[in-house]
Residue frames as qw, qx, qy, qz and C-alpha x, y, z in Angstrom:
[[0.173, 0.426, -0.831, 0.313, -4.15, 22.80, 11.34],
 [0.716, -0.317, -0.581, -0.222, -5.50, 19.67, 13.02],
 [0.532, -0.708, 0.280, -0.369, -5.84, 19.44, 16.79],
 [0.403, 0.335, -0.820, 0.230, -3.20, 17.33, 18.53],
 [0.714, -0.362, 0.233, -0.552, -5.13, 14.93, 20.77],
 [0.263, 0.246, -0.930, 0.069, -4.50, 11.57, 22.31],
 [0.830, -0.351, 0.002, -0.433, -6.48, 8.81, 23.94],
 [0.093, 0.482, -0.848, 0.199, -5.00, 5.98, 25.97],
 [0.846, -0.177, -0.439, -0.244, -5.83, 2.36, 26.72],
 [0.402, -0.617, 0.565, -0.372, -5.21, 1.44, 30.37],
 [0.518, 0.254, -0.812, -0.085, -3.58, -2.02, 30.27],
 [0.039, 0.028, -0.868, 0.494, -4.54, -2.85, 33.87],
 [0.372, 0.306, 0.541, -0.689, -8.12, -1.63, 34.14],
 [0.272, 0.289, 0.810, 0.431, -8.95, -2.22, 30.42],
 [0.138, 0.842, 0.410, -0.323, -10.49, 1.26, 30.12],
 [0.468, 0.456, 0.277, 0.704, -10.09, 3.69, 27.22],
 [0.217, -0.675, -0.257, 0.657, -9.30, 7.21, 28.41],
 [0.426, 0.787, 0.318, 0.312, -10.32, 10.02, 26.06],
 [0.434, 0.432, -0.117, 0.782, -8.25, 13.18, 25.59],
 [0.307, -0.685, 0.022, -0.660, -10.36, 15.25, 27.99],
 [0.862, -0.492, -0.102, -0.071, -10.18, 12.57, 30.71],
 [0.801, 0.073, -0.168, 0.570, -6.40, 12.34, 30.37],
 [0.185, 0.537, -0.100, 0.817, -6.06, 16.12, 30.72],
 [0.550, -0.650, -0.037, -0.523, -8.45, 16.25, 33.71],
 [0.925, -0.322, -0.163, 0.116, -6.64, 13.38, 35.46],
 [0.723, -0.071, -0.038, 0.686, -3.33, 15.24, 35.19],
 [0.046, 0.969, 0.221, 0.100, -4.01, 18.95, 35.91],
 [0.388, -0.838, 0.277, 0.264, -0.47, 19.54, 37.21],
 [0.579, 0.704, -0.396, -0.107, 1.22, 17.97, 34.19],
 [0.587, -0.500, 0.636, -0.031, 2.80, 15.07, 36.15],
 [0.727, 0.197, 0.616, 0.231, 2.23, 12.71, 33.23],
 [0.001, 0.608, -0.278, -0.744, 3.97, 14.81, 30.61],
 [0.688, 0.587, -0.097, -0.415, 3.17, 14.94, 26.92],
 [0.341, 0.591, -0.724, -0.100, 6.44, 13.16, 26.16],
 [0.268, -0.233, 0.895, -0.272, 5.73, 10.30, 28.54],
 [0.654, 0.295, 0.570, -0.401, 2.47, 9.29, 26.87],
 [0.637, 0.642, -0.193, -0.380, 3.18, 9.62, 23.16],
 [0.435, 0.587, -0.670, -0.133, 4.75, 6.93, 21.05],
 [0.531, 0.102, -0.839, 0.058, 3.85, 3.74, 22.82],
 [0.684, -0.535, -0.493, -0.043, 3.32, 2.40, 26.30],
 [0.219, 0.333, -0.453, 0.798, 3.98, 4.47, 29.39],
 [0.334, -0.157, 0.478, -0.797, 2.50, 4.54, 32.88],
 [0.326, 0.175, 0.917, -0.152, 0.68, 1.27, 31.99],
 [0.494, 0.673, 0.317, -0.450, -1.13, 2.99, 29.15],
 [0.511, 0.164, 0.596, 0.597, -0.95, 2.60, 25.38],
 [0.131, 0.607, 0.073, -0.781, -1.31, 5.97, 23.64],
 [0.446, 0.451, 0.670, 0.386, -3.11, 6.56, 20.35],
 [0.078, -0.325, 0.063, 0.940, -3.01, 9.82, 18.43],
 [0.483, 0.683, 0.401, -0.374, -5.93, 11.49, 16.68],
 [0.592, 0.177, 0.525, 0.585, -5.39, 11.41, 12.91],
 [0.059, 0.354, -0.075, -0.930, -7.23, 14.65, 12.21],
 [0.292, -0.067, -0.716, -0.630, -9.78, 12.72, 10.12],
 [0.570, 0.058, 0.491, -0.656, -13.46, 12.15, 10.86],
 [0.249, 0.122, 0.930, 0.241, -15.15, 9.01, 9.52],
 [0.119, -0.334, -0.614, -0.705, -18.33, 9.14, 7.41],
 [0.422, -0.678, -0.596, -0.075, -20.41, 9.41, 10.61],
 [0.070, -0.861, 0.123, -0.488, -18.36, 12.29, 12.08],
 [0.850, -0.516, 0.021, 0.107, -16.47, 10.04, 14.55],
 [0.028, -0.858, 0.507, 0.070, -12.85, 10.97, 15.25],
 [0.946, 0.222, -0.221, 0.086, -10.38, 8.45, 13.80],
 [0.394, -0.786, 0.475, -0.039, -7.47, 7.46, 16.07],
 [0.313, 0.465, -0.828, 0.004, -4.45, 5.26, 15.65],
 [0.114, -0.056, 0.945, -0.303, -5.55, 1.71, 16.54],
 [0.615, 0.299, 0.284, -0.672, -9.08, 2.15, 15.22],
 [0.336, 0.116, 0.877, 0.322, -10.60, -0.43, 12.90],
 [0.380, 0.401, -0.069, -0.831, -12.47, 1.01, 9.93],
 [0.523, 0.289, 0.800, 0.059, -15.02, -0.72, 7.77],
 [0.122, 0.238, -0.421, -0.867, -15.50, 0.25, 4.12],
 [0.717, -0.043, -0.373, -0.588, -18.11, -2.40, 3.48],
 [0.890, -0.327, 0.188, -0.257, -19.03, -5.71, 5.04],
 [0.950, 0.218, -0.070, 0.211, -16.02, -7.22, 3.31],
 [0.560, 0.503, -0.225, 0.619, -13.21, -4.74, 3.89],
 [0.563, -0.811, -0.118, 0.105, -11.69, -3.91, 7.30],
 [0.536, 0.568, -0.247, 0.574, -8.66, -1.71, 7.87],
 [0.618, -0.615, -0.270, 0.408, -6.59, -0.85, 10.94],
 [0.151, 0.951, -0.107, 0.247, -5.23, 2.68, 11.38],
 [0.844, -0.290, -0.033, 0.451, -1.49, 2.40, 12.05],
 [0.065, -0.935, 0.246, 0.249, 1.43, 4.80, 12.35],
 [0.874, 0.359, 0.016, 0.328, 4.10, 4.26, 9.68],
 [0.474, -0.770, 0.129, 0.407, 7.32, 5.48, 11.33],
 [0.610, -0.002, 0.461, 0.644, 9.34, 5.03, 8.13],
 [0.195, 0.518, 0.461, 0.694, 7.14, 7.55, 6.27],
 [0.066, -0.172, -0.424, 0.887, 6.01, 9.55, 9.34],
 [0.455, -0.064, -0.260, -0.849, 2.33, 9.21, 8.50],
 [0.625, 0.071, 0.637, -0.446, -0.83, 7.35, 9.42],
 [0.335, 0.207, -0.727, -0.563, -1.91, 4.62, 7.02],
 [0.839, -0.027, 0.166, -0.517, -4.65, 2.08, 6.58],
 [0.008, -0.337, 0.938, 0.085, -3.49, -1.50, 6.89],
 [0.719, -0.052, -0.386, -0.576, -5.95, -4.00, 5.46],
 [0.410, -0.263, 0.785, -0.383, -7.19, -6.73, 7.77],
 [0.761, 0.321, 0.539, -0.163, -9.24, -8.53, 5.14],
 [0.500, 0.086, 0.582, 0.635, -8.41, -9.25, 1.52],
 [0.233, 0.770, 0.160, -0.572, -8.97, -6.11, -0.46],
 [0.722, 0.602, 0.278, 0.199, -8.99, -5.52, -4.18],
 [0.447, 0.648, -0.123, 0.605, -6.74, -2.51, -3.86],
 [0.466, -0.254, -0.446, 0.721, -4.73, -0.79, -1.17],
 [0.018, -0.892, -0.447, -0.071, -6.84, 2.16, 0.03],
 [0.288, 0.482, -0.125, 0.818, -5.65, 5.72, -0.12],
 [0.191, -0.224, -0.622, 0.726, -5.85, 7.53, 3.20],
 [0.279, 0.036, -0.044, -0.959, -8.43, 9.93, 1.78],
 [0.550, -0.208, -0.693, -0.417, -10.78, 6.96, 1.43],
 [0.276, -0.152, -0.777, 0.545, -10.74, 6.72, 5.24],
 [0.242, 0.103, 0.208, -0.942, -13.28, 9.54, 5.32],
 [0.651, 0.025, -0.395, -0.648, -15.71, 7.26, 3.47],
 [0.547, -0.056, -0.826, 0.125, -15.30, 4.46, 6.04],
 [0.581, -0.663, -0.053, -0.468, -16.81, 3.99, 9.50],
 [0.015, 0.424, -0.792, 0.438, -15.02, 3.31, 12.80],
 [0.793, -0.254, -0.433, -0.346, -16.38, 0.00, 14.12],
 [0.829, -0.548, -0.053, 0.100, -14.05, -0.38, 17.10],
 [0.102, 0.838, -0.527, 0.098, -10.39, -0.41, 18.06],
 [0.671, 0.287, -0.677, 0.095, -7.71, -3.05, 18.50],
 [0.056, 0.251, -0.742, 0.619, -7.75, -2.84, 22.32],
 [0.535, 0.030, 0.451, -0.714, -11.45, -2.96, 23.17],
 [0.865, 0.317, 0.182, -0.343, -12.32, -5.25, 20.24],
 [0.218, -0.548, 0.744, 0.314, -9.27, -7.39, 19.39],
 [0.619, 0.249, 0.744, 0.011, -11.52, -9.89, 17.57],
 [0.485, 0.822, 0.079, -0.288, -11.83, -7.36, 14.73],
 [0.014, -0.716, 0.630, 0.299, -8.22, -8.15, 13.80],
 [0.140, -0.138, 0.964, 0.178, -9.14, -11.74, 12.94],
 [0.630, 0.212, 0.052, -0.745, -12.37, -11.60, 10.92]]
């Protein structure tokens, strides 16, 4: 079973909070699990860990941008209709990648800290 972890982008301070920092900042549980998942809450945008590590052993989260080669970039998105994470291409690709190919890609940033990656 994969660990359930989140990170969050602080819209005001423009800082990414990792899972451990979120837990340490809220030892009494004031910011509940339900208030942070699924979007924006408390001025923060939550992103869930996919359970996948990239080819360099980096955890892959929703909102990450993955690179398969210099030509192919993909954004990790949540597909609510199918209740799964998927790779959405950001550059023209020969074929739509299967999620298992994500393990052969590398995280090169995320859509919040590096929005320019969405418009290569």
